[in-house]
N, C-alpha and C positions, 0 to 999 in steps of 0.2 A: 400474549402475542409473541410469536417467534420472530425476532428481528435479526435479519442478516445485514449487518452494517458493512458497507464498503468504504466508508469515509466519514467519514464523519462531517410683514411689517418688521422692525428690528426685534421686537419681542418674539414674533413667530420664528425668526431666524435662530434666536437663542434656544428655543424649544426644540427645533429641528436638530441643531447641532448636538444637543444633549442626548438625543436618542439615536444618533447615528452609530451603528455598531458593525459595519462591514465596509470593505473597500468599495463595493457596488454603491452603497448609499452615499459614501463620501464623494464618489465620482458624480453622482446625480446632484448632490448638494452644490458642488463646484459649478456644474452646468447651469443650475437654477440661479446661482449668484451672478453669472455672466449675463443672464437675461436671454431674450429671444425665444422663438417658438420651434426651432428646428429639432431639438432634443437629440442632437448628435453627441456622442460621447467624446469625440476628439481622437478616437482610434479608428482603424480601418480593417475591412474584411477583404482578403484576396481570395477570389474564387478561381479554382483551377479547372482546366478542361478535364473531361472524363478520363479517368485512369492516369491523370498526370500529377497526382499529389506528391509522389516520391520525386518526380522531376522538379516540382516546385520547391520541395524541401531542399534539394541540392542547390537550386538556384538562389534561394534565400541565404544559405550558408556561404555560397560563392560571393555574394554581395556584402558579406561581413555581418549579417544578422546573427545574433545569438538565438538559436531556435530550439524550442522545446517540442517534443513529439509526444502526442497523447498515448502512443503505443508503449511508451516507457513507464506508464502508470498502470496499476492494477485495473482491469476492466476498462481501460481508457478513461477513467474517472479523474479529470483534471480541470482546474480552473486557472485563470491568469494569476491568481494569488499563490498558486502552488509552484510556480516556475522560477522563483527567485529573480535574478537579474536578466533573464531572457527577455528579448524585446520582440519576439514573435512566437506564436503558439500554433502548431499544426494539428488539425483535426482530420486524420487521414481517411476515416470512414466516409466523410462527406466532402472531402476535397476542398477544405476551406482553411485559411490561416488568419489569425488575428495578429495585427501588427500595430505597434504604438506609433502615434502621429509624429513624435519627435524623431524616432528611429527612421521613419520614412523620409523625413526632411533631410536628415543627416546623409542619407544615401541617394538623394536626388530623385526619389520616386514621386510620381505625381498622378492624381486622378485624371488629369487631362491627357496624359500620355496614352497613345494607342497601343494596345497589346500587340506583341509580335505575332504574326500569323502562324509561325512555326514554334512559338514558345508555349510554356505551360499555362500562362496566365490567361484567364477568360475576361475578368473584369476586376477592378478595384473600386470598392464602395465605402461610404461612411458607415460606421457602426451606430445604431440607434438604441436608445433606451426602450425597454418594453415594460408593460404594466399589466397587473391583474385588473379586472373591471373597476373596482372601487378606486384604486390608485390612478388608473388611466383617466378616470373622470376628473380627479383632482389635479392632474398634471396637464390639463388642456382640453379635456373633453367634458367640461361642465355642462354643456348643452345636452349631451347624452344623458347625464345623470338627471337633469331636470326633466327630460322627456320621459324617462322611466318613472320618476316620482309622480309626475302628473298622470301618466298612464295608469299607474297602479291605483290611483284614487278614483278611477272611473270604471264603468262597465263591469260591476261586480254583481252582487245580489244573487239572482237565480242561478247564475253560472257557478258561483262559489258553492252554493248549496248542493248542486249536482256533483261537483268534484268531491266534496266531503262525503256524499252518499256513496259514490263509486269506491272511494278509499275504504270506507267502512265495510262495504259488502265484499269487496275483493281482497281486502287487506293490503292494498298497495296504493302508492301515490297516483295522482291523476296522470302524471307523465308516463309511468310504467304501464298503466292501463291503456293509454293511447298507443303505446308502442307494442302492445300485445306481449309484454314480458311475462305476466303471471302464468299464462297457459303453457309457456315454453318449457320443455323438459331439459333444456341446456343450461349449464351452470358456468361455462367458461373454463372448465377443468383443464389444467396444464397450459393454458394460454397466458402469455406474459403481457400484462397491460402496464405501460409506463405512463404515469401522469406527471407532467413537468409543470410545476406550479409553486406554491408557497410552502410545500412540504406536507406533513401529515401529523396529526395528533397520535403519536405512537402508543399512547396509553388508553386510547378510546376503547371502552369496554365492548363495543359492537364488533371490534376486529380482534378480539382475544383469540389466540391460537392460530391466526393467519400468518403465513410466511411473507414478510415484507422486506424487500431489498431496498436499501436507502442510499442516497448519495446527495451531498450538497455541492452546489456550484456557485455559491454566493458568500462563502466565508462565515456562515451561521449554521448552527445545528439544524438538522432536518425537522426537528420538532416545530410544528406549525403554530405560530403565535398570531397569525393573521386570520385564518379561517377559510380562505378561498380554496386552498388546496385540499383540505380535509373534506369540504363540501363536494368538490368535484370527484375525489376518490370515492366518496360515499355513493354517489350516483352510479359511477361506472362499475364499482366493485364491492358495494356494501352488502350486508348479510341478507340471507334469505328470510330469516325470522328474527327481527330485532326484539328486544325484551319488552315486556308489558304490552301496552296498547299502541305502541309505535307502529305505524304502517310500514310495510316493506318499501324501501326507497332505493335499494341497490339492485344492479342488474346481474353482473358476472360474479356471483358470490363465491365461486371457487377458483377464480383466476389468480395467478401469481401477481402480486402488486409490486411495481417498481416505482417508488416515490422519489422523484428527482426534484430537489429544491433549486429552481432556477430564478425564483423571485424571493426577495427578502421579506422579512416580517412586516415591512411597510408596503409590500406589494409591488416593489420596483425591481427591475433587473436590467441586464444589457443583452444585446444581440449575441455577444460571445458566450455569455452564460447559458442562453437558450440553445445555441449551437453546440456547446459542450454537452448539454443534457441530451440533445438529439444524437450526437455522436456516441455517447455512452449507451443510450437505449438501443441504437442500431447495432453496436458492438455486442450487446447482450441478446440480440435477435428477438427483441420484443415485438410480437406480432402486431400490437396496437400501441400507438403513441398518441396521447391526448394532450392538447395544449390549449388551455383557456386563457390566452394572453394576447396582447397586441401592441402595435406601435403605430406611429404616424408615418412610417416610411413607405415609399412606393414599393413595387415588386422588386425584391432583391435576389440577385443570382445566388447568393449564399444559401438562402432558404430553398430556392428552387433546386439547387444541387443536393441539398440535404434530403429533400423529398424524393428526388430521383434515386439517390443512394438507398433510401429506405425501401422503395419499391423493388429495386434490384435484389435486395437482401430479404425479401419476404415480409417487410414491415409496412404498415400504413400509418401515415401521420394525419391526424384529424385536428382541425383548429377552428377556433371561434371566429366568426365573421366580423364581430365588433358591434358596438352599441350606440353608434352616433347617428343612426338613421341615414347613413351616407353610403359611399362605396366601401366595399369590403377592404378591411385593413390588412396589414402585414402581421404574421407570415401567411395567413389564410389566402391572401391574394395570389400566392404562387401557384402555377399550374400543376405542380406535382404534390400539392397538399390539399386534402379534402376540406372544403369550407362548409361551416354549419351555420344556418340561420335559426332564429328563435320563433316558436309558435306559442300562441295563447291556448287556453283550454278549449276554445271554440275552433281550434285548428286554423286560425287566421294568423298571418304574419304579425309578430309583435311590432308595434310602432317604432321601437328603438332599434330593431334589428337592421344591420347593414344589408345592402343589396348589391347586385351586379354579378360578380363571380361567386355563385352559390351552387354547391353540389347537392346538398340535402338539408332537411330541416328536422327539428326535434323540439320537444317541450322545453321552453325556457322562461316562462312566466310563473311566478309563485312556486318555485321548486323546493320541496322539503328534502333535506339531507342532513348528514352528520356535520358536526361543528366541534371545534376544540372544547374540551372541558373547561369550566363547569357547565357551560351552556348545553353541550352535547348535540343539540339539533337546532336548525334554523331554516327559515324559508326566505330565499332571495331570488332575484330575476336577472336574466342576461343571456346573451349567446354563450357565455361561459357555462351556464347551466345546461344549455342544449347540447353542447359538445360532448360531455361525458355520457349522455343518453346514447349518442351514436357510437362512442367508444365501447360502451358496455354491450350494445347489440352486435358490434363488430366482433367482440370476443366470443359471443354465442355462435355467430355464424362461422368463425374460424374453427370452433370446436367441431362443427358438423362435418368438415371435410378438410384434410390436410393440404389439399390443393388450393383452398381459399386463403391465399396469402398475397400480400402486396396489391398489385393491380387487379388481380382476380377478386380479392375481397372488396375492393373499391366498387367494381362492377356489380357484385352481388348485392351490396348495400343499396345501390341505386336501382337496380332492376326489381328488387323486392319492396321498394318504398311504396307507400300508399299515395297515389296521385292526389293532388289538391288543385282546386280551381283558381290558381293564382299563377302569375308569370314565373318562369324558371329563374328569373333574376331575383325573385323574392324567396322561393322555396326550393329551388333546384328540382330534383326528381320527385320531391314530396316528403312525406313523413316517414322516418326510419321505422322499420318493423323488425321484431325479433323473429327468429326461425321457429 
């Protein structure tokens, strides 16, 4: 692989502390020790009005904040850990700043204060932790995990046999077959696909020779010790012809992979880390940005601004709806981010899949894809698995026409989706289809 690196109970508490290896995980540990269910980090996100990021930067400095600007770093690849004693970090591509809670208090800033109508600030919001599927369940979404576990134990048999037969005949997983990927002549050539997740197994043999641009936003190497990120990258951008008898599981097999590590090896992260990854992917003009992660927060202006910035710059952010069988979680609940629901092999909505604000649906049950060595492959379920199906198909569509970027690509994905006999609140426009 050609790697282009840009950066590189009481007893249970003891175990957690012994494995903490990043500032993100230390922040989460501190929050867990305080108790509660809010999962706020104690820091804040300032979202600025459109085209007002530079004005906001000047305003912060005028108030005495020590501000770091992502533009001062190569490819705008920066994390809070990279800025020393700065108490604010500006992400100019998306018009959002991260500010420490103590620094805000010192300068008399408050969430309750109404923004000035002629000022640059749109809103100030708490920053929340975000999680990959598995970790999300452990941190307060146990009911979702239980739902999936129970669901996976039922309704198998004949359907599973049919899936295996399809894979054997067509040489592809059931998800790719349902999305009409094998017949497509498109490969995602020259399309940049950013997957913001737990990183990637950079030595996985199925990706040998691929150009992969990497960046970490969590203070840990990009190398994936969790598995979630490698699995998602595999579905979105895995090889056309894996070795041996392994079925084809990847869609955009010639796309340029941007692996942004915004979640730690424990599957946890912060809103700022995710926003930093989004800012980086937009600055690099990645046509497709895939995020299989979520939080308990309501709709946040910071994510909405980031999604809008992406669309203005010819990028499309695609995010998992979540697996609690409830309302769509954040950041997928933002109106400028495409939300993805999960389908079973029978093309029915997965019982765990969130609903409400849903744009499109994709295979998310029993999805086979790559996994860090030595395991190499694994089958798992969730809207996290559905999301890279959409991202991969988006890359194929983007290859067909240079005009299919941003909002136009969003419309194309929805207009070409296979309609399904279920409410739009469960499946959106229907099942994503390859060109």
